[in-house]
C-alpha positions, 0 to 999 in steps of 0.5 A: 047711408052715413047721412041716415045712420047719423040721423037716426043715431042723434034722433035716438040719443037726443030724444029716447035714451038721452033727452036731458042732453038735447034740453041742454043744447036747447038751453044754451042756444037760447042763451047765446046771442050770435050777431046775424053777420057771424050766423051768415059767415058760419053758414058759408063756412059750413056750406063749403065745407060739406061741399068739399066733403061731397066732392069725392062723391061727385067725382066718382059719379062724373066719371064714365067708366065703371072701372074702380082700380086698386085705389077704388076698391081699396077706398071702398072697403075702408069706407065700409069698415069705417062706417061699421066701426063707427055705427057700432061704437055709437050703439055700444056707448049709447047702450052703455050710457043708458044704464051707467050714465056717469061711468067711463065707457069701456065695453066692445070696441071702447076697450081697444080705442080711446075714440073708435067712433072718431076713428070710424068717421076718419076711415070712412072719409078717408076711404071715400077720398081714396074712391074718388078716382083722381080723374079731375084736378078741381074735384080732387082739390076740393076732396083734399081740402074736404079731408083736411077739414074733417081731420082737423075737425075730428082731431079737435073733438078727440081732444076736447072730449079727452079733456072733459073725460079727465076731469070726469074720470080723473080719480079712476086708475083704470081710466089713467092706465087705458089712456096711458096705454092706448090712443085713438088707433088702439094699444100704442105698442101696435103703433110704435112708429106713430109714438115716434112721429108724435115725440118729434112733433112735440115742441122741445122744452129746454133743460133748466140748467141750460136756461139763463138765470133770468128765465130759471129764477135761479139767479146769483145769490148774496152773501146770505145765500138768498136768491137776488131773483126771488120775490120777497 
């Protein structure tokens, strides 16, 4: 279902509602001169990535028991919810962009999350991971690697898209307010504990009044009150 959804979404977006995007992708690819060794390396890396992602499915199919357990049913529920959320988000944005190509999408589920499509994708694979059963070490290890990979990919994609959106819609005060008060999980006041984790994960920048003079650029002054460290 996930593969069919992605196939039809890309087919409709690039050939029906947004053919200019497909033409741009083809043009960029035609200008790229990637060495064969690099292409081969990418092929192996991406192949391993997909094998690791599918390890959860293979692990579940390899089990002889039909009992899913609490984790299995919880994972299946999250998986279905993530697939529905991602599908709805893509359809709503695709429909919005058809009529408002250069406007910021803030309709439907996009009113509650900065990246509901990526959130749905992440939930789908997290649910797949939970439901795989954890019955064998090797499949579970591969499934864990696959989950880590997809989280890194989605996080990087969300950051890249957010940066492009800021360049494109930076003059829109509603856009700034929305991104100030929301994140991928929804309104930030729903996830106050995540904000605390984000603050802890950010590098601490020392205050200037605690830095040495050589770092702050405020060295000793001469008799005329001029700073020795300033450039002429």
